[in-house]
Every structure is written in structure tokens, then in C-alpha cells.
C-alpha positions as CSV (number, residue, x, y, z in Angstrom):
1,X,136.2,109.5,108.3
2,X,137.9,112.0,106.1
3,X,140.3,111.6,103.2
4,X,143.3,112.1,105.4
5,X,142.2,109.2,107.6
6,X,141.9,107.0,104.5
7,X,145.4,107.9,103.3
8,X,146.6,106.7,106.7
9,X,145.2,103.3,106.0
10,X,142.0,103.4,108.0
11,X,139.8,103.1,104.8
12,X,136.7,100.9,104.5
13,X,134.6,99.9,101.5
14,X,132.5,102.8,100.3
15,X,129.4,103.0,98.1
16,X,127.4,105.7,96.3
17,X,123.8,104.9,95.5
18,X,122.0,107.1,93.0
19,X,118.2,106.5,93.1
20,X,115.9,107.4,90.3
21,X,112.2,107.5,90.9
22,X,110.4,105.8,88.1
23,X,113.1,105.0,85.5
24,X,111.9,101.9,83.5
25,X,114.7,99.6,82.3
26,X,113.3,99.3,78.8
27,X,113.7,103.1,78.3
28,X,117.5,102.6,78.8
29,X,117.6,99.4,76.8
30,X,115.7,101.0,73.9
31,X,117.8,104.2,73.9
32,X,121.5,103.3,74.5
33,X,122.7,106.5,72.9
34,X,120.6,108.5,75.4
35,X,122.1,106.5,78.3
36,X,125.8,106.0,77.6
37,X,126.7,106.0,81.3
38,X,124.1,103.5,82.4
39,X,124.9,101.3,79.4
40,X,128.6,101.4,80.3
41,X,127.9,100.4,83.9
42,X,125.8,97.5,82.6
43,X,128.7,96.4,80.4
44,X,131.4,96.7,83.0
45,X,129.3,95.4,85.9
46,X,125.7,94.4,85.4
47,X,122.3,95.9,84.9
48,X,118.8,94.8,84.1
49,X,115.1,95.0,85.0
50,X,114.0,94.2,88.5
51,X,110.5,93.9,90.0
52,X,109.1,96.6,92.3
53,X,107.1,96.0,95.4
54,X,103.3,95.6,95.9
55,X,101.9,98.2,95.5
56,X,104.4,99.9,93.1
57,X,103.7,103.4,94.5
58,X,106.6,105.6,95.3
59,X,105.7,106.2,99.0
60,X,105.7,102.4,99.5
61,X,108.7,101.8,97.3
62,X,111.3,104.1,98.9
63,X,111.0,102.7,102.5
64,X,111.2,99.2,101.1
65,X,114.2,99.9,98.8
66,X,116.1,101.7,101.6
67,X,115.4,99.0,104.3
68,X,115.3,95.8,102.3
69,X,112.0,94.7,103.9
70,X,108.4,94.6,102.6
71,X,105.6,97.0,103.5
72,X,104.5,94.6,106.2
73,X,107.6,95.6,108.1
74,X,108.0,99.2,106.9
75,X,104.3,99.9,107.8
76,X,104.0,102.1,104.7
77,X,101.6,100.9,101.9
78,X,101.0,104.0,99.8
79,X,100.7,107.8,99.5
80,X,97.7,107.5,101.9
81,X,97.3,105.0,104.7
82,X,94.6,104.2,107.2
83,X,94.9,104.6,110.9
84,X,94.7,101.3,112.8
85,X,91.1,100.9,114.2
86,X,89.9,104.0,112.5
87,X,88.6,105.3,109.2
88,X,90.9,108.3,109.5
89,X,93.8,108.4,106.9
90,X,97.2,110.1,106.9
91,X,100.1,110.7,104.6
92,X,103.1,108.6,105.7
93,X,106.3,110.5,106.5
94,X,109.7,109.5,107.7
95,X,108.7,108.8,111.3
96,X,106.0,106.4,110.0
97,X,108.6,104.1,108.6
98,X,109.0,101.3,111.1
99,X,112.0,99.5,109.5
100,X,115.7,100.2,109.9
101,X,117.1,102.1,106.9
102,X,120.4,101.1,105.3
103,X,122.0,104.4,106.5
104,X,121.0,103.6,110.1
105,X,122.8,100.3,109.8
106,X,125.8,102.1,108.3
107,X,125.8,104.7,111.1
108,X,125.4,102.0,113.8
109,X,128.5,100.3,112.3
110,X,130.5,103.5,113.0
111,X,130.5,104.8,109.4
112,X,129.2,108.1,107.9
113,X,126.2,108.5,105.6
114,X,125.1,111.4,103.5
115,X,121.5,111.1,102.4
116,X,119.9,113.5,99.9
117,X,116.4,113.7,98.7
118,X,115.1,110.3,99.5
119,X,111.2,110.4,99.6
120,X,109.4,109.6,102.9
121,X,112.3,110.7,105.1
122,X,110.9,114.0,106.6
123,X,111.9,115.2,109.1
124,X,115.6,114.7,108.5
125,X,117.4,112.4,110.9
126,X,119.9,114.1,113.1
127,X,121.6,110.7,113.7
128,X,123.2,110.6,110.3
129,X,126.1,112.7,109.0
130,X,123.8,114.9,106.8
131,X,120.4,114.6,105.3
132,X,118.0,116.6,103.2
133,X,114.6,114.9,103.1
134,X,112.8,114.4,99.8
135,X,109.3,114.4,98.4
136,X,106.5,115.6,100.7
137,X,108.9,117.8,102.8
138,X,107.3,121.2,103.3
139,X,110.4,123.2,102.3
140,X,114.2,123.0,102.2
141,X,114.7,125.1,105.3
142,X,112.9,122.4,107.4
143,X,114.2,119.4,105.4
144,X,118.0,119.8,105.8
145,X,120.4,119.0,108.6
146,X,123.0,120.0,109.7
147,X,123.2,123.8,109.4
148,X,125.9,123.8,106.8
149,X,123.8,121.8,104.4
150,X,120.6,123.8,105.2
151,X,122.5,127.0,104.5
152,X,123.9,125.9,101.2
153,X,120.7,124.5,99.9
154,X,118.5,127.5,100.9
155,X,121.0,129.8,99.2
156,X,121.3,127.8,96.0
157,X,118.8,127.0,93.3
158,X,118.0,123.6,94.9
159,X,114.3,122.7,95.0
160,X,112.7,119.6,96.5
161,X,110.2,118.8,93.7
162,X,108.7,120.0,90.5
163,X,105.3,121.7,90.4
164,X,103.1,119.0,89.0
165,X,100.4,121.5,88.2
166,X,102.5,122.7,85.3
167,X,102.3,119.2,83.8
168,X,98.5,119.6,83.6
169,X,98.8,122.3,81.1
170,X,98.5,121.6,77.4
171,X,101.7,123.6,76.8
172,X,104.3,121.7,78.7
173,X,107.2,124.1,78.0
174,X,107.3,125.6,81.5
175,X,106.9,122.2,83.1
176,X,109.9,120.8,81.1
177,X,112.0,123.9,81.9
178,X,111.3,123.6,85.6
179,X,112.0,119.9,85.6
180,X,115.4,120.5,83.9
181,X,116.2,123.2,86.4
182,X,115.3,121.0,89.3
183,X,117.4,118.1,87.8
184,X,120.5,120.3,87.2
185,X,120.4,122.0,90.7
186,X,120.0,118.6,92.4
187,X,123.0,117.2,90.4
188,X,125.1,120.2,91.4
189,X,124.3,119.6,95.1
190,X,125.0,115.9,94.8
191,X,128.3,116.6,93.1
192,X,129.3,119.1,95.8
193,X,128.9,116.5,98.6
194,X,130.2,113.6,96.6
195,X,133.5,115.6,96.1
196,X,133.7,116.3,99.9
197,X,134.7,112.7,100.2
198,X,133.9,112.5,103.9
199,X,131.2,109.8,103.8
200,X,131.2,106.0,103.5
201,X,127.7,105.8,102.0
202,X,126.3,108.4,99.7
203,X,122.6,108.2,98.8
204,X,121.1,110.7,96.4
205,X,117.7,110.5,94.7
206,X,116.5,112.1,91.4
207,X,112.7,112.2,91.8
208,X,111.9,114.4,88.8
209,X,111.9,111.5,86.3
210,X,108.7,110.2,87.8
211,X,107.0,113.5,87.1
212,X,108.4,113.7,83.6
213,X,107.1,110.2,82.9
214,X,103.6,110.9,84.2
215,X,103.1,113.8,81.9
216,X,105.3,113.0,78.8
217,X,105.1,109.2,78.5
218,X,102.4,109.4,76.0
219,X,104.5,111.7,73.9
220,X,107.4,109.2,74.1
221,X,105.4,106.2,73.1
222,X,103.1,107.9,70.6
223,X,105.6,110.1,68.9
224,X,104.1,113.3,70.4
225,X,105.5,116.8,70.3
226,X,107.5,116.5,73.5
227,X,109.1,113.1,72.8
228,X,112.5,114.7,72.0
229,X,112.3,116.9,75.1
230,X,111.8,113.9,77.3
231,X,114.8,112.1,75.8
232,X,116.9,115.3,76.2
233,X,115.9,115.4,79.8
234,X,117.1,111.8,80.2
235,X,120.3,112.5,78.3
236,X,121.0,115.2,80.9
237,X,120.3,112.8,83.7
238,X,122.7,110.2,82.3
239,X,125.3,112.9,81.9
240,X,124.9,114.0,85.5
241,X,125.3,110.4,86.7
242,X,128.4,110.1,84.4
243,X,129.9,113.2,86.0
244,X,129.3,111.8,89.5
245,X,130.8,108.5,88.5
246,X,134.0,110.3,87.2
247,X,134.2,112.3,90.5
248,X,134.0,109.2,92.7
249,X,137.3,108.0,94.2
250,X,138.5,104.6,92.9
251,X,137.6,102.9,96.2
252,X,133.9,103.7,95.8
253,X,131.4,101.4,94.1
254,X,128.4,103.0,92.3
255,X,124.9,101.5,92.3
256,X,122.1,103.2,90.3
257,X,118.5,101.9,90.9
258,X,114.9,102.9,90.3
259,X,111.7,102.2,92.1
260,X,109.2,101.0,89.5
261,X,108.6,100.8,85.7
262,X,106.3,102.9,83.5
263,X,103.7,102.3,80.9
264,X,101.2,104.1,78.7
265,X,98.2,105.3,80.7
266,X,94.8,105.0,78.9
267,X,92.3,105.3,81.7
268,X,92.2,106.7,85.2
269,X,90.1,104.1,87.1
270,X,88.1,105.2,90.1
271,X,87.9,102.0,92.2
272,X,85.5,103.3,94.9
273,X,83.1,104.4,92.2
274,X,83.2,100.9,90.8
275,X,82.7,99.4,94.3
276,X,79.7,101.6,94.9
277,X,78.1,100.7,91.5
278,X,78.7,97.0,92.2
279,X,77.0,97.2,95.6
280,X,80.1,96.9,97.8
281,X,80.3,100.4,99.0
282,X,77.9,103.1,100.2
283,X,78.2,106.4,102.0
284,X,76.5,108.5,104.6
285,X,75.0,111.8,103.6
286,X,74.0,111.1,100.0
287,X,76.3,112.5,97.3
288,X,78.1,114.9,99.6
289,X,81.1,112.7,100.5
290,X,84.8,112.8,99.9
291,X,86.8,110.6,102.3
292,X,87.0,107.2,103.8
293,X,85.4,108.5,107.0
294,X,82.1,109.0,105.1
295,X,81.5,105.4,104.3
296,X,78.2,104.0,105.6
297,X,77.7,101.2,108.1
298,X,76.6,98.7,105.5
299,X,79.7,99.1,103.3
300,X,81.5,95.8,102.7
301,X,84.6,97.1,101.0
302,X,86.6,100.2,100.1
303,X,89.7,101.0,98.2
304,X,92.9,103.2,98.7
305,X,95.3,104.2,96.0
306,X,96.8,102.4,94.2
307,X,94.6,99.3,93.7
308,X,94.4,98.4,97.4
309,X,91.1,96.8,98.4
310,X,90.0,96.4,102.0
311,X,87.1,94.5,103.4
312,X,85.1,96.3,106.1
313,X,85.8,93.6,108.7
314,X,83.9,93.3,112.0
315,X,86.2,94.0,114.9
316,X,89.0,95.4,112.7
317,X,87.3,98.4,111.2
318,X,85.2,100.6,113.6
319,X,81.9,99.8,111.9
320,X,82.9,96.6,110.2
321,X,80.1,94.4,108.9
322,X,82.0,91.4,107.4
323,X,82.1,88.8,110.1
324,X,85.6,87.2,110.6
325,X,83.9,83.8,110.0
326,X,82.9,85.0,106.5
327,X,86.2,86.8,105.7
328,X,87.6,84.2,103.3
329,X,84.3,83.7,101.5
330,X,83.7,87.4,101.1
331,X,87.3,88.1,100.0
332,X,87.0,85.3,97.4
333,X,83.8,86.9,96.1
334,X,85.5,90.3,95.7
335,X,88.5,88.7,94.1
336,X,86.4,87.0,91.6
337,X,84.6,90.2,90.6
338,X,88.0,92.0,90.4
339,X,89.4,89.3,88.1
340,X,86.3,89.6,85.9
341,X,86.3,93.4,85.8
342,X,86.6,94.7,82.3
343,X,87.4,98.2,80.9
344,X,85.6,100.1,78.2
345,X,87.6,98.3,75.6
346,X,86.6,94.9,76.9
347,X,90.1,94.1,78.2
348,X,90.5,92.9,81.8
349,X,91.5,95.6,84.3
350,X,93.5,93.2,86.6
351,X,96.6,91.5,85.5
352,X,96.6,89.7,88.8
353,X,94.9,90.0,92.2
354,X,97.3,89.5,95.1
355,X,96.2,88.4,98.6
356,X,97.7,90.3,101.6
357,X,99.4,87.2,103.1
358,X,101.3,86.6,99.8
359,X,103.2,89.9,99.8
360,X,102.9,91.5,103.3
361,X,104.7,89.9,106.2
362,X,105.8,91.6,109.4
363,X,105.0,93.3,112.6
364,X,103.2,96.2,110.9
365,X,100.7,94.5,108.7
366,X,97.6,95.6,110.7
367,X,96.7,98.1,107.9
368,X,97.7,95.9,105.0
369,X,95.1,95.7,102.2
370,X,93.2,92.4,101.9
371,X,93.7,92.4,98.1
372,X,95.9,94.3,95.8
373,X,95.2,94.6,92.1
374,X,98.2,94.7,89.7
375,X,96.5,96.3,86.7
376,X,97.1,95.7,83.0
377,X,99.0,98.5,81.3
378,X,96.6,101.3,80.5
379,X,94.5,101.2,83.7
380,X,95.8,103.5,86.5
381,X,93.9,102.6,89.7
382,X,92.8,105.5,91.8
383,X,90.7,105.5,95.0
384,X,88.4,108.5,94.4
385,X,86.0,108.9,97.3
386,X,84.3,111.9,95.7
387,X,81.5,111.1,93.2
388,X,82.6,110.5,89.6
389,X,80.5,110.5,86.5
390,X,82.2,107.3,85.3
391,X,84.5,104.6,86.6
392,X,86.9,105.0,83.6
393,X,88.2,108.5,82.7
394,X,90.2,108.6,79.4
395,X,90.8,112.4,79.6
396,X,93.2,112.8,82.6
397,X,96.3,115.0,82.2
398,X,98.7,112.1,82.9
399,X,99.7,109.8,80.1
400,X,102.1,107.5,82.1
401,X,101.5,105.1,84.9
402,X,103.6,103.0,87.3
403,X,104.2,99.3,86.7
404,X,105.3,96.5,89.0
405,X,107.6,95.1,86.4
406,X,110.6,96.8,84.8
407,X,112.3,98.9,87.5
408,X,116.0,99.3,86.7
409,X,119.2,98.4,88.6
410,X,122.8,99.0,87.5
411,X,125.8,97.9,89.7
412,X,129.3,99.0,88.8
413,X,131.0,95.8,90.1
414,X,132.3,92.9,88.0
415,X,130.7,90.2,90.2
416,X,127.2,91.7,90.2
417,X,124.4,89.6,88.8
418,X,121.1,91.5,88.3
419,X,118.7,88.7,87.5
420,X,115.5,87.4,89.2
421,X,115.8,90.5,91.4
422,X,113.5,92.9,93.0
423,X,113.5,96.2,95.0
424,X,114.2,94.3,98.3
425,X,117.6,93.2,97.0
426,X,119.0,96.7,96.8
427,X,119.6,97.3,100.5
428,X,121.4,94.0,101.1
429,X,123.6,94.6,98.1
430,X,124.6,98.0,99.4
431,X,125.4,96.5,102.8
432,X,127.4,93.7,101.2
433,X,129.5,96.2,99.3
434,X,130.0,98.2,102.5
435,X,130.9,95.0,104.4
436,X,128.3,95.9,107.0
437,X,126.9,92.8,108.7
438,X,123.2,92.1,109.3
439,X,121.2,89.1,110.6
440,X,120.2,86.4,108.2
441,X,116.5,87.1,108.8
442,X,116.8,90.9,109.1
443,X,116.1,91.6,105.4
444,X,113.7,90.1,102.9
445,X,116.0,90.6,100.0
446,X,119.5,89.1,99.1
447,X,122.7,90.6,97.9
448,X,123.3,90.6,94.2
449,X,127.1,90.5,94.7
């Protein structure tokens, strides 16, 4: 539906959603001068902190946010998932998402959707108006559809992601410069297609903030040399959102949301190293191992990032040794040890330990973890199948970690109420604003309008 059609009276409600990977609400609340646009949206509509999903890992978060259902329905639990009935693992991509995305519902309702840079959407769907897939896409040429979009992006300065290896360097200048270039080019592309005004739903995701936070959060919290660079990056992000907001026609509602919070990282924690030292996990082939497929037949448990713990269950895993009749008892034993687990400073690692049935419900829960640890701030839970000298590593290059609490949501609508909300409420809110119907039991979240 184009602008001319709208002027003829065929208009419908329209929504623009700007996603931000990893923006914590408290960063906005503590720095209102850096975020005048988001602060204004909160004042005129509403904004506040929301909870993420379990686990709060971007590959799990984006399918949940864009579908309104938990990982038990999306089938995506993290950056690395396990094949059903196998120890083989894979990196989930768009075709691995088993749930209906919000833009699919919009398209099925006869409306147009432009979707740009959402992680876990490769390859691009040809059933929507236009799409460029986000993080984990191999290159722009393969990630964009239709041809007009592909041609524009490949001929511009647009890039899919920042080179994280630059963040590992002590001198962060090149990393910060590339992050800013990526941000600016993405904002330019978003503005181009926002101004085309031929869509009913626009979805555009800024993923660079997650990278910035991983490598500069320590500077922000500790007053390090790159603190002002980080705030300058966010001031530019807010300005870009402000420019998009100004460019939106009056009939478009704007929603801005993030996937998870951030906190200061003190230790990378290698969960499989801990399991091995505690007698839960062993490997074939001595010290020459590096993947889940190398675990030995007597292993009782293993872990996948972030903080997902699986029992090696008889009949479920290929070489499972934990009988189903002992499942609850063994899981309770592991839970107790996880709850008692202490870091080098004597502080507990786990803030809470969550059972699979508490947070994962749906037709695709066969690979759901048996327990998920939500860690205390400071402990970033890795899997680490390769041997490590220690369970806790204080010297990693990253200084920021994801948190379940303190994702952010801002809704430019006077009736919005962002309270007691989580990531699963975003999709139903967008559909409510678009006046697109869905079944009462289709989504796990609820509209905040």
C-alpha cells in the first residue's frame, strides 16, 4: 500500500519498531542527556525496564521478541543448539525458528512489512515486502531481498556487523570507529526505507550496541579511558532514532525495544570445566577434546552456552546414562550443587536455577535444557568443551555481560503501560497497534496498550 492509496482513504494503523540489541534501561535512566529521544518517548508515551527471556542470549531473544512465544515454541535456545537425538550441535538460523514471526502475521493480513537486520533471520524471506537478514548472515549480497534492496546495500557503506576481534585489542580506537561507521550506515539505510512510506510495519535492528557493551562496559562503570566514547556512541544512536521519529508520518506509532540488560563482567566461567572437576562430565580421548560429541559414555551432565545444563538422559541422548526413573533425583542433585557453587571471591555464582518446565513450553522443547542458571552479575557463563586451566578466568577481553533483568522498552503511545512486562509482550503490542488479530492462545505475551 503506497502513500497515494492512503490519501484515498485506504489507510490502516502502522507501526515502526526499532530494535536495539543489548540496551539496558538503566543506561538510559542514568544518562537522560545522552538519550533525549528515548526520554521524550517515555514522557509522552511510556518506557521502562522489562525482563528478557531465559536464557538472555541474543540468538534466543530475537526469535522470542519477534514471535511473542518462548524458546519452547521458537525452538531456539542459544547461539549453539543440540540436534535432537544426537550430540551434534548447530548454529540456529532463520529457518530453524519454528514460530510465526510478527511480520508473517502482518503479511498474512494483507499488509506490507519491511524487515531490516533482525538477527536469526537468514536467509531472507521472500514472502515479505523486503528483508535484509541480520547477525550471522554470511554477507549482504546473500542477505538482502528483493534486488533493489540488495543493490542499494551492496553499493553503500552498509555492513551487517562489527568485527568483534577489534574489541579484543587493548587500543579500542579502531573498534570504536568501525562501530560508529556501522551504526551510521545502518541508520542511513533505515531512514531511506522509512521515508519510502510504502510499508505498514517497519522493523529495523541496531545490533552494534551489544558489541560496544561487551568491550566497553567496564570503561563505563569503572570510569575507564573509553567511557566518553561509549556515551558518544549512544548519543549518536539516540540522535538517529530521533531523526527516524521525525521522519515518520503522523499515522505511524514508534516502539523502541531491546533484548536484554548489561552488567559488569568479572569472570568468564567455563561450566563444562566445572562439571568435569566435580565428576559430572568426562571425555573420550584424554585431553584432546573440543566439542559435545567428545563426551564419554559415563558423563552424567554437560553444558551449552549460556548457563544451560543438560543431563545425559538414557533414551534421550544417544549414550545417555541417567535412567528416566532417576531423572528428578539426579537433576535435584545437580541443582543443589549449582546453587552452592561459589566464585573465587566466595560469592554464589547462581542468582537462581530454573527448571526447564518453568520457562519452556511448546512443541519444540525436545532440546530444552534441564536447568538454566541465571548468574549473579560478574559471572558470565560459557560452555568451553576444550580444556581450561581454571574454571574462572578474570582476564578475558570482554568487560560486559548480558543480564535477564533490565532490557528496555519505549512506546510512543499515550495509553502504553510498560510495567511488569517482558520480551514476550513486544510482539502482541505491535500487533495490537496494527489492529492485526491473533488467537488468544497464539502468543505467550500480552499487549501493553
